[in-house]
Short mmCIF file of the C-alpha atoms (twelve columns), coordinates in Angstrom:
data_MODEL
# 
_entry.id   MODEL 
# 
loop_
_atom_site.group_PDB 
_atom_site.id 
_atom_site.type_symbol 
_atom_site.label_atom_id 
_atom_site.label_alt_id 
_atom_site.label_comp_id 
_atom_site.label_asym_id 
_atom_site.label_seq_id 
_atom_site.Cartn_x 
_atom_site.Cartn_y 
_atom_site.Cartn_z 
_atom_site.pdbx_PDB_model_num 
ATOM 1   C CA . UNK A 1   4.113  -28.948 -19.812 1 
ATOM 2   C CA . UNK A 2   5.716  -25.536 -20.300 1 
ATOM 3   C CA . UNK A 3   8.630  -24.884 -17.975 1 
ATOM 4   C CA . UNK A 4   8.839  -21.256 -16.863 1 
ATOM 5   C CA . UNK A 5   12.211 -19.492 -16.866 1 
ATOM 6   C CA . UNK A 6   13.470 -19.060 -13.315 1 
ATOM 7   C CA . UNK A 7   13.313 -15.241 -13.508 1 
ATOM 8   C CA . UNK A 8   9.650  -15.316 -14.559 1 
ATOM 9   C CA . UNK A 9   8.815  -17.904 -11.910 1 
ATOM 10  C CA . UNK A 10  10.503 -15.675 -9.335  1 
ATOM 11  C CA . UNK A 11  8.415  -12.693 -10.477 1 
ATOM 12  C CA . UNK A 12  5.169  -14.667 -10.249 1 
ATOM 13  C CA . UNK A 13  6.058  -15.983 -6.791  1 
ATOM 14  C CA . UNK A 14  7.020  -12.527 -5.639  1 
ATOM 15  C CA . UNK A 15  3.709  -11.033 -6.822  1 
ATOM 16  C CA . UNK A 16  1.780  -13.785 -5.051  1 
ATOM 17  C CA . UNK A 17  3.654  -13.094 -1.814  1 
ATOM 18  C CA . UNK A 18  3.089  -9.339  -2.154  1 
ATOM 19  C CA . UNK A 19  -0.630 -9.820  -2.804  1 
ATOM 20  C CA . UNK A 20  -1.009 -11.957 0.300   1 
ATOM 21  C CA . UNK A 21  0.532  -9.316  2.628   1 
ATOM 22  C CA . UNK A 22  1.115  -11.883 5.387   1 
ATOM 23  C CA . UNK A 23  3.321  -13.963 3.132   1 
ATOM 24  C CA . UNK A 24  5.243  -10.881 2.092   1 
ATOM 25  C CA . UNK A 25  5.683  -9.175  5.454   1 
ATOM 26  C CA . UNK A 26  6.572  -12.240 7.572   1 
ATOM 27  C CA . UNK A 27  9.815  -14.178 7.519   1 
ATOM 28  C CA . UNK A 28  8.337  -16.485 4.881   1 
ATOM 29  C CA . UNK A 29  8.666  -13.647 2.371   1 
ATOM 30  C CA . UNK A 30  12.308 -12.937 3.040   1 
ATOM 31  C CA . UNK A 31  13.209 -16.640 3.141   1 
ATOM 32  C CA . UNK A 32  11.562 -17.437 -0.203  1 
ATOM 33  C CA . UNK A 33  12.753 -14.289 -1.964  1 
ATOM 34  C CA . UNK A 34  16.316 -14.825 -0.793  1 
ATOM 35  C CA . UNK A 35  16.301 -18.204 -2.541  1 
ATOM 36  C CA . UNK A 36  14.313 -17.251 -5.632  1 
ATOM 37  C CA . UNK A 37  16.227 -14.042 -6.338  1 
ATOM 38  C CA . UNK A 38  19.593 -15.497 -5.290  1 
ATOM 39  C CA . UNK A 39  20.511 -12.712 -2.903  1 
ATOM 40  C CA . UNK A 40  24.261 -12.359 -2.754  1 
ATOM 41  C CA . UNK A 41  25.881 -11.980 0.672   1 
ATOM 42  C CA . UNK A 42  27.538 -8.670  1.436   1 
ATOM 43  C CA . UNK A 43  31.274 -8.825  0.839   1 
ATOM 44  C CA . UNK A 44  33.554 -8.016  3.749   1 
ATOM 45  C CA . UNK A 45  35.052 -4.574  3.270   1 
ATOM 46  C CA . UNK A 46  32.280 -3.455  0.892   1 
ATOM 47  C CA . UNK A 47  31.883 -0.192  2.809   1 
ATOM 48  C CA . UNK A 48  35.549 0.459   3.533   1 
ATOM 49  C CA . UNK A 49  36.263 4.156   3.242   1 
ATOM 50  C CA . UNK A 50  32.581 5.119   3.443   1 
ATOM 51  C CA . UNK A 51  30.937 7.063   6.252   1 
ATOM 52  C CA . UNK A 52  27.453 6.030   7.397   1 
ATOM 53  C CA . UNK A 53  25.342 8.202   9.696   1 
ATOM 54  C CA . UNK A 54  22.388 6.368   11.246  1 
ATOM 55  C CA . UNK A 55  19.713 7.464   13.710  1 
ATOM 56  C CA . UNK A 56  18.335 5.031   16.267  1 
ATOM 57  C CA . UNK A 57  21.206 2.568   16.140  1 
ATOM 58  C CA . UNK A 58  21.155 1.209   19.689  1 
ATOM 59  C CA . UNK A 59  18.452 -1.462  19.292  1 
ATOM 60  C CA . UNK A 60  16.289 -3.354  16.833  1 
ATOM 61  C CA . UNK A 61  16.721 -2.863  13.100  1 
ATOM 62  C CA . UNK A 62  19.129 0.011   13.553  1 
ATOM 63  C CA . UNK A 63  21.482 -2.015  15.726  1 
ATOM 64  C CA . UNK A 64  21.445 -4.939  13.283  1 
ATOM 65  C CA . UNK A 65  22.209 -2.566  10.413  1 
ATOM 66  C CA . UNK A 66  25.064 -0.967  12.354  1 
ATOM 67  C CA . UNK A 67  26.515 -4.398  13.133  1 
ATOM 68  C CA . UNK A 68  26.585 -5.218  9.445   1 
ATOM 69  C CA . UNK A 69  27.955 -1.806  8.453   1 
ATOM 70  C CA . UNK A 70  30.796 -2.314  10.953  1 
ATOM 71  C CA . UNK A 71  31.590 -5.757  9.553   1 
ATOM 72  C CA . UNK A 72  31.650 -4.273  6.052   1 
ATOM 73  C CA . UNK A 73  34.242 -1.713  7.081   1 
ATOM 74  C CA . UNK A 74  32.196 1.502   7.290   1 
ATOM 75  C CA . UNK A 75  32.990 4.414   9.564   1 
ATOM 76  C CA . UNK A 76  29.763 4.811   11.533  1 
ATOM 77  C CA . UNK A 77  28.191 7.700   13.414  1 
ATOM 78  C CA . UNK A 78  25.176 6.758   15.533  1 
ATOM 79  C CA . UNK A 79  22.748 9.513   16.495  1 
ATOM 80  C CA . UNK A 80  20.973 8.406   19.668  1 
ATOM 81  C CA . UNK A 81  18.873 9.921   22.448  1 
ATOM 82  C CA . UNK A 82  20.676 8.155   25.298  1 
ATOM 83  C CA . UNK A 83  24.393 8.757   25.798  1 
ATOM 84  C CA . UNK A 84  24.671 5.694   28.046  1 
ATOM 85  C CA . UNK A 85  23.063 3.352   25.487  1 
ATOM 86  C CA . UNK A 86  25.053 4.837   22.619  1 
ATOM 87  C CA . UNK A 87  28.342 4.499   24.494  1 
ATOM 88  C CA . UNK A 88  27.581 0.895   25.452  1 
ATOM 89  C CA . UNK A 89  26.558 0.067   21.869  1 
ATOM 90  C CA . UNK A 90  29.811 1.465   20.468  1 
ATOM 91  C CA . UNK A 91  31.853 -0.476  23.031  1 
ATOM 92  C CA . UNK A 92  29.997 -3.702  22.209  1 
ATOM 93  C CA . UNK A 93  30.511 -3.196  18.473  1 
ATOM 94  C CA . UNK A 94  34.244 -2.648  18.921  1 
ATOM 95  C CA . UNK A 95  34.440 -5.911  20.864  1 
ATOM 96  C CA . UNK A 96  32.357 -7.815  18.289  1 
ATOM 97  C CA . UNK A 97  34.137 -6.500  15.193  1 
ATOM 98  C CA . UNK A 98  37.857 -5.973  15.360  1 
ATOM 99  C CA . UNK A 99  38.769 -2.559  14.035  1 
ATOM 100 C CA . UNK A 100 35.185 -1.262  14.059  1 
ATOM 101 C CA . UNK A 101 35.132 2.498   13.568  1 
ATOM 102 C CA . UNK A 102 32.003 3.610   15.375  1 
ATOM 103 C CA . UNK A 103 31.217 6.796   17.283  1 
ATOM 104 C CA . UNK A 104 28.064 8.540   18.443  1 
ATOM 105 C CA . UNK A 105 26.398 11.923  18.792  1 
ATOM 106 C CA . UNK A 106 23.591 12.501  21.282  1 
ATOM 107 C CA . UNK A 107 20.386 14.059  19.946  1 
ATOM 108 C CA . UNK A 108 16.651 13.463  20.103  1 
ATOM 109 C CA . UNK A 109 15.446 13.637  16.499  1 
ATOM 110 C CA . UNK A 110 12.283 15.386  17.668  1 
ATOM 111 C CA . UNK A 111 14.289 18.294  19.112  1 
ATOM 112 C CA . UNK A 112 15.282 20.483  16.168  1 
ATOM 113 C CA . UNK A 113 17.881 22.397  18.188  1 
ATOM 114 C CA . UNK A 114 19.547 19.094  19.127  1 
ATOM 115 C CA . UNK A 115 19.458 17.988  15.479  1 
ATOM 116 C CA . UNK A 116 21.250 21.194  14.477  1 
ATOM 117 C CA . UNK A 117 23.927 20.651  17.119  1 
ATOM 118 C CA . UNK A 118 24.408 17.007  16.084  1 
ATOM 119 C CA . UNK A 119 24.701 17.974  12.423  1 
ATOM 120 C CA . UNK A 120 27.390 20.545  13.208  1 
ATOM 121 C CA . UNK A 121 29.390 17.944  15.124  1 
ATOM 122 C CA . UNK A 122 29.105 15.374  12.342  1 
ATOM 123 C CA . UNK A 123 30.209 17.918  9.732   1 
ATOM 124 C CA . UNK A 124 33.169 18.791  11.934  1 
ATOM 125 C CA . UNK A 125 34.189 15.134  12.073  1 
ATOM 126 C CA . UNK A 126 33.373 14.126  8.483   1 
ATOM 127 C CA . UNK A 127 33.673 16.315  5.377   1 
ATOM 128 C CA . UNK A 128 32.006 13.507  3.396   1 
ATOM 129 C CA . UNK A 129 29.016 11.321  4.311   1 
ATOM 130 C CA . UNK A 130 28.209 8.419   1.993   1 
ATOM 131 C CA . UNK A 131 24.954 7.241   3.583   1 
ATOM 132 C CA . UNK A 132 22.472 8.963   5.857   1 
ATOM 133 C CA . UNK A 133 19.978 6.502   7.343   1 
ATOM 134 C CA . UNK A 134 16.783 7.798   8.949   1 
ATOM 135 C CA . UNK A 135 15.890 4.839   11.138  1 
ATOM 136 C CA . UNK A 136 14.836 6.298   14.512  1 
ATOM 137 C CA . UNK A 137 11.132 6.173   15.165  1 
ATOM 138 C CA . UNK A 138 8.812  4.961   17.893  1 
ATOM 139 C CA . UNK A 139 5.092  4.300   18.032  1 
ATOM 140 C CA . UNK A 140 3.923  6.320   21.025  1 
ATOM 141 C CA . UNK A 141 0.615  5.391   22.667  1 
ATOM 142 C CA . UNK A 142 0.374  8.796   24.361  1 
ATOM 143 C CA . UNK A 143 0.671  12.120  22.562  1 
ATOM 144 C CA . UNK A 144 3.795  14.147  23.330  1 
ATOM 145 C CA . UNK A 145 4.997  17.519  22.092  1 
ATOM 146 C CA . UNK A 146 8.510  18.391  20.946  1 
ATOM 147 C CA . UNK A 147 10.498 21.314  22.426  1 
ATOM 148 C CA . UNK A 148 9.463  23.312  19.352  1 
ATOM 149 C CA . UNK A 149 5.752  22.579  19.904  1 
ATOM 150 C CA . UNK A 150 5.269  19.895  17.238  1 
ATOM 151 C CA . UNK A 151 3.500  16.605  17.877  1 
ATOM 152 C CA . UNK A 152 6.447  14.346  18.636  1 
ATOM 153 C CA . UNK A 153 5.799  11.544  16.132  1 
ATOM 154 C CA . UNK A 154 5.852  13.904  13.171  1 
ATOM 155 C CA . UNK A 155 8.671  15.951  14.704  1 
ATOM 156 C CA . UNK A 156 10.987 12.974  15.184  1 
ATOM 157 C CA . UNK A 157 10.098 10.997  12.062  1 
ATOM 158 C CA . UNK A 158 9.426  13.702  9.467   1 
ATOM 159 C CA . UNK A 159 10.647 17.187  10.395  1 
ATOM 160 C CA . UNK A 160 13.813 16.191  12.274  1 
ATOM 161 C CA . UNK A 161 15.064 13.826  9.557   1 
ATOM 162 C CA . UNK A 162 14.307 16.399  6.857   1 
ATOM 163 C CA . UNK A 163 16.301 19.001  8.794   1 
ATOM 164 C CA . UNK A 164 19.193 16.568  9.276   1 
ATOM 165 C CA . UNK A 165 19.222 15.845  5.539   1 
ATOM 166 C CA . UNK A 166 19.343 19.524  4.682   1 
ATOM 167 C CA . UNK A 167 22.127 20.278  7.140   1 
ATOM 168 C CA . UNK A 168 24.285 17.331  6.013   1 
ATOM 169 C CA . UNK A 169 23.853 18.085  2.302   1 
ATOM 170 C CA . UNK A 170 27.376 19.540  1.922   1 
ATOM 171 C CA . UNK A 171 28.894 16.271  3.168   1 
ATOM 172 C CA . UNK A 172 26.516 14.151  1.075   1 
ATOM 173 C CA . UNK A 173 27.381 16.159  -2.047  1 
ATOM 174 C CA . UNK A 174 31.091 15.764  -1.309  1 
ATOM 175 C CA . UNK A 175 30.869 11.968  -1.226  1 
ATOM 176 C CA . UNK A 176 30.762 9.656   -4.226  1 
ATOM 177 C CA . UNK A 177 27.735 7.350   -4.600  1 
ATOM 178 C CA . UNK A 178 26.015 8.910   -1.587  1 
ATOM 179 C CA . UNK A 179 22.479 8.094   -0.551  1 
ATOM 180 C CA . UNK A 180 19.733 9.080   1.886   1 
ATOM 181 C CA . UNK A 181 17.667 6.169   3.209   1 
ATOM 182 C CA . UNK A 182 14.391 6.253   5.129   1 
ATOM 183 C CA . UNK A 183 13.159 3.290   7.173   1 
ATOM 184 C CA . UNK A 184 9.396  3.499   6.721   1 
ATOM 185 C CA . UNK A 185 6.714  0.915   7.484   1 
ATOM 186 C CA . UNK A 186 4.176  -1.184  5.651   1 
ATOM 187 C CA . UNK A 187 1.688  0.461   8.000   1 
ATOM 188 C CA . UNK A 188 1.809  3.543   5.775   1 
ATOM 189 C CA . UNK A 189 -0.357 1.672   3.245   1 
ATOM 190 C CA . UNK A 190 -3.365 2.271   5.520   1 
ATOM 191 C CA . UNK A 191 -3.126 6.076   5.511   1 
ATOM 192 C CA . UNK A 192 -3.662 8.674   2.763   1 
ATOM 193 C CA . UNK A 193 -1.373 11.649  2.241   1 
ATOM 194 C CA . UNK A 194 -2.932 14.551  4.151   1 
ATOM 195 C CA . UNK A 195 -0.917 17.493  5.405   1 
ATOM 196 C CA . UNK A 196 -3.857 18.771  7.462   1 
ATOM 197 C CA . UNK A 197 -4.125 15.420  9.295   1 
ATOM 198 C CA . UNK A 198 -0.397 14.871  9.806   1 
ATOM 199 C CA . UNK A 199 -0.195 16.460  13.256  1 
ATOM 200 C CA . UNK A 200 -2.822 14.814  15.423  1 
ATOM 201 C CA . UNK A 201 -4.362 16.787  18.293  1 
ATOM 202 C CA . UNK A 202 -4.918 15.720  21.904  1 
ATOM 203 C CA . UNK A 203 -8.559 15.085  21.088  1 
ATOM 204 C CA . UNK A 204 -8.054 12.701  18.137  1 
ATOM 205 C CA . UNK A 205 -4.586 11.274  18.812  1 
ATOM 206 C CA . UNK A 206 -4.052 7.587   18.112  1 
ATOM 207 C CA . UNK A 207 -0.487 6.297   18.204  1 
ATOM 208 C CA . UNK A 208 -0.845 3.730   15.427  1 
ATOM 209 C CA . UNK A 209 -2.497 6.239   13.099  1 
ATOM 210 C CA . UNK A 210 0.047  8.963   13.872  1 
ATOM 211 C CA . UNK A 211 2.861  6.528   13.135  1 
ATOM 212 C CA . UNK A 212 1.332  5.390   9.834   1 
ATOM 213 C CA . UNK A 213 0.743  8.979   8.691   1 
ATOM 214 C CA . UNK A 214 4.342  9.907   9.467   1 
ATOM 215 C CA . UNK A 215 5.549  6.884   7.516   1 
ATOM 216 C CA . UNK A 216 3.370  7.872   4.538   1 
ATOM 217 C CA . UNK A 217 4.952  11.336  4.651   1 
ATOM 218 C CA . UNK A 218 8.441  9.778   4.705   1 
ATOM 219 C CA . UNK A 219 7.738  7.819   1.520   1 
ATOM 220 C CA . UNK A 220 6.379  10.907  -0.229  1 
ATOM 221 C CA . UNK A 221 9.381  12.980  0.843   1 
ATOM 222 C CA . UNK A 222 11.639 10.263  -0.533  1 
ATOM 223 C CA . UNK A 223 10.265 10.853  -4.009  1 
ATOM 224 C CA . UNK A 224 10.352 14.640  -3.660  1 
ATOM 225 C CA . UNK A 225 13.921 14.660  -2.365  1 
ATOM 226 C CA . UNK A 226 15.011 12.275  -5.116  1 
ATOM 227 C CA . UNK A 227 13.753 14.754  -7.734  1 
ATOM 228 C CA . UNK A 228 15.812 17.548  -6.196  1 
ATOM 229 C CA . UNK A 229 18.997 15.674  -5.274  1 
ATOM 230 C CA . UNK A 230 19.556 13.305  -8.197  1 
ATOM 231 C CA . UNK A 231 21.467 15.999  -10.105 1 
ATOM 232 C CA . UNK A 232 23.885 16.153  -7.146  1 
ATOM 233 C CA . UNK A 233 24.527 12.425  -7.402  1 
ATOM 234 C CA . UNK A 234 22.566 11.638  -4.223  1 
ATOM 235 C CA . UNK A 235 20.189 8.664   -4.345  1 
ATOM 236 C CA . UNK A 236 17.174 8.872   -2.030  1 
ATOM 237 C CA . UNK A 237 15.259 5.704   -1.167  1 
ATOM 238 C CA . UNK A 238 12.767 4.430   1.391   1 
ATOM 239 C CA . UNK A 239 12.041 0.887   2.494   1 
ATOM 240 C CA . UNK A 240 9.956  -1.140  4.877   1 
ATOM 241 C CA . UNK A 241 11.284 -4.130  6.823   1 
ATOM 242 C CA . UNK A 242 8.108  -6.184  6.994   1 
ATOM 243 C CA . UNK A 243 7.034  -7.485  10.388  1 
ATOM 244 C CA . UNK A 244 10.173 -7.902  12.463  1 
ATOM 245 C CA . UNK A 245 10.538 -8.881  16.104  1 
ATOM 246 C CA . UNK A 246 12.162 -5.817  17.661  1 
ATOM 247 C CA . UNK A 247 12.052 -4.187  21.104  1 
ATOM 248 C CA . UNK A 248 9.871  -1.454  19.604  1 
ATOM 249 C CA . UNK A 249 7.265  -3.975  18.458  1 
ATOM 250 C CA . UNK A 250 7.363  -5.749  21.810  1 
ATOM 251 C CA . UNK A 251 6.785  -2.446  23.618  1 
ATOM 252 C CA . UNK A 252 4.215  -0.824  21.329  1 
ATOM 253 C CA . UNK A 253 2.362  -3.784  19.793  1 
ATOM 254 C CA . UNK A 254 2.423  -6.655  22.313  1 
ATOM 255 C CA . UNK A 255 -0.881 -8.169  21.153  1 
ATOM 256 C CA . UNK A 256 0.205  -8.164  17.507  1 
ATOM 257 C CA . UNK A 257 3.546  -9.717  18.503  1 
ATOM 258 C CA . UNK A 258 1.797  -12.458 20.467  1 
ATOM 259 C CA . UNK A 259 -0.554 -13.266 17.564  1 
ATOM 260 C CA . UNK A 260 2.052  -13.361 14.802  1 
ATOM 261 C CA . UNK A 261 4.675  -14.975 17.028  1 
ATOM 262 C CA . UNK A 262 7.179  -17.177 15.178  1 
ATOM 263 C CA . UNK A 263 6.195  -15.706 11.804  1 
ATOM 264 C CA . UNK A 264 7.895  -12.436 12.713  1 
ATOM 265 C CA . UNK A 265 11.173 -11.745 10.981  1 
ATOM 266 C CA . UNK A 266 14.353 -11.441 12.950  1 
ATOM 267 C CA . UNK A 267 15.771 -7.939  13.205  1 
ATOM 268 C CA . UNK A 268 18.559 -8.985  10.844  1 
ATOM 269 C CA . UNK A 269 16.029 -10.171 8.240   1 
ATOM 270 C CA . UNK A 270 14.128 -6.924  8.591   1 
ATOM 271 C CA . UNK A 271 17.298 -4.858  8.151   1 
ATOM 272 C CA . UNK A 272 18.562 -6.731  5.072   1 
ATOM 273 C CA . UNK A 273 17.056 -4.418  2.441   1 
ATOM 274 C CA . UNK A 274 18.254 -1.343  4.330   1 
ATOM 275 C CA . UNK A 275 21.826 -2.644  4.289   1 
ATOM 276 C CA . UNK A 276 21.494 -3.624  0.625   1 
ATOM 277 C CA . UNK A 277 20.356 -0.097  -0.257  1 
ATOM 278 C CA . UNK A 278 23.436 1.293   1.476   1 
ATOM 279 C CA . UNK A 279 25.880 -1.183  -0.071  1 
ATOM 280 C CA . UNK A 280 24.749 -2.072  -3.580  1 
ATOM 281 C CA . UNK A 281 25.743 0.277   -6.408  1 
ATOM 282 C CA . UNK A 282 23.238 -1.115  -8.914  1 
ATOM 283 C CA . UNK A 283 19.483 -0.564  -8.541  1 
ATOM 284 C CA . UNK A 284 19.775 1.531   -5.341  1 
ATOM 285 C CA . UNK A 285 21.659 4.162   -7.351  1 
ATOM 286 C CA . UNK A 286 19.852 3.883   -10.689 1 
ATOM 287 C CA . UNK A 287 16.206 3.682   -9.530  1 
ATOM 288 C CA . UNK A 288 15.668 6.927   -7.655  1 
ATOM 289 C CA . UNK A 289 12.980 7.697   -5.090  1 
ATOM 290 C CA . UNK A 290 11.524 4.191   -4.760  1 
ATOM 291 C CA . UNK A 291 9.881  2.365   -1.868  1 
ATOM 292 C CA . UNK A 292 11.648 -0.985  -1.356  1 
ATOM 293 C CA . UNK A 293 10.888 -4.249  0.393   1 
ATOM 294 C CA . UNK A 294 12.966 -7.421  0.126   1 
ATOM 295 C CA . UNK A 295 15.301 -5.838  -2.434  1 
ATOM 296 C CA . UNK A 296 12.521 -4.955  -4.900  1 
ATOM 297 C CA . UNK A 297 10.766 -1.661  -5.548  1 
ATOM 298 C CA . UNK A 298 7.158  -1.797  -4.350  1 
ATOM 299 C CA . UNK A 299 4.005  0.181   -5.182  1 
ATOM 300 C CA . UNK A 300 3.293  3.271   -3.095  1 
ATOM 301 C CA . UNK A 301 -0.390 2.374   -2.681  1 
ATOM 302 C CA . UNK A 302 -2.545 -0.681  -2.088  1 
ATOM 303 C CA . UNK A 303 -5.845 1.158   -1.643  1 
ATOM 304 C CA . UNK A 304 -7.743 3.424   -4.034  1 
ATOM 305 C CA . UNK A 305 -8.456 5.818   -1.152  1 
ATOM 306 C CA . UNK A 306 -4.777 6.497   -0.514  1 
ATOM 307 C CA . UNK A 307 -3.914 6.618   -4.206  1 
ATOM 308 C CA . UNK A 308 -6.464 9.367   -4.844  1 
ATOM 309 C CA . UNK A 309 -5.004 11.476  -2.024  1 
ATOM 310 C CA . UNK A 310 -1.502 11.456  -3.508  1 
ATOM 311 C CA . UNK A 311 -1.904 14.465  -5.773  1 
ATOM 312 C CA . UNK A 312 0.732  16.936  -7.008  1 
ATOM 313 C CA . UNK A 313 -0.980 19.632  -4.967  1 
ATOM 314 C CA . UNK A 314 -0.842 17.634  -1.726  1 
ATOM 315 C CA . UNK A 315 2.793  16.758  -2.379  1 
ATOM 316 C CA . UNK A 316 3.575  20.439  -2.874  1 
ATOM 317 C CA . UNK A 317 1.773  21.261  0.375   1 
ATOM 318 C CA . UNK A 318 3.786  18.618  2.262   1 
ATOM 319 C CA . UNK A 319 7.052  20.018  0.916   1 
ATOM 320 C CA . UNK A 320 6.144  23.582  1.874   1 
ATOM 321 C CA . UNK A 321 4.951  22.444  5.320   1 
ATOM 322 C CA . UNK A 322 8.142  20.529  6.191   1 
ATOM 323 C CA . UNK A 323 10.360 23.340  4.895   1 
ATOM 324 C CA . UNK A 324 8.483  25.816  7.091   1 
ATOM 325 C CA . UNK A 325 8.572  23.582  10.180  1 
ATOM 326 C CA . UNK A 326 12.231 22.585  9.812   1 
ATOM 327 C CA . UNK A 327 13.546 25.978  8.758   1 
ATOM 328 C CA . UNK A 328 15.724 24.462  6.044   1 
ATOM 329 C CA . UNK A 329 15.243 24.648  2.286   1 
ATOM 330 C CA . UNK A 330 16.630 21.869  0.106   1 
# 
């Protein structure tokens, strides 16, 4: 009997989990991969001296990430819609982690004027930003419109984050080993890249589809931004957390949550790869523009229909569209 080397066995097991989808996205995937790939714990103080800006840090994956960033010594700026929730979150974090350096700025990521104001305040406070984390994002059952007239899902999860990235570029360039991280979703695998279909109308709006299309756009922008920013020493990455039990899932997908139940990951398990991308100076800095899950780069497509849509022309159209909508050129 031939005994496989552990690294090869780990690769085979990982591919089997990824192929199964359920095995990969549930807590079974993170539990097995943690053991097979020997994930190292994050060292206390690993982010000391680094500034992390994160959107949507008052609940779910964002809150778990912020908790870990605080324990690792980062200076944290949370961008949140609710001043009351942001203030309470910062107070809780200071009680939980002695010496936690955490502050907040109020802004709805779908309101481009608010994003501009928040960016100016962050630049005033921090000449250098080491990690910008685009985490905020909700699945809305009903169509809403942003103050600038954009469908709110695409405004808050595509245009707003792109604008924030462009405005914070001076601080990202000033920092060593800086990175821009997008929290996407495995749901993006179901949708092709289509600029014309990105903003859904009142007539055809479906919250799940709108969310998946926005997440597809995030992953594409990751690659496009990586091409432009790598020469400035800025690593751009996207990731998906798998199926995690968060307040957002409970609110937007109650039937799915009830069906999957105990197989759902905890928020901390879902946030692990995000934290790893912010902390680790190996693959997250050397492999630019990737889509990550459980600390490994993953394919951008699972379906031939979405793969065929991802053309250079459509990527160019997405870039031009988001530059025009955001009013910032990167």
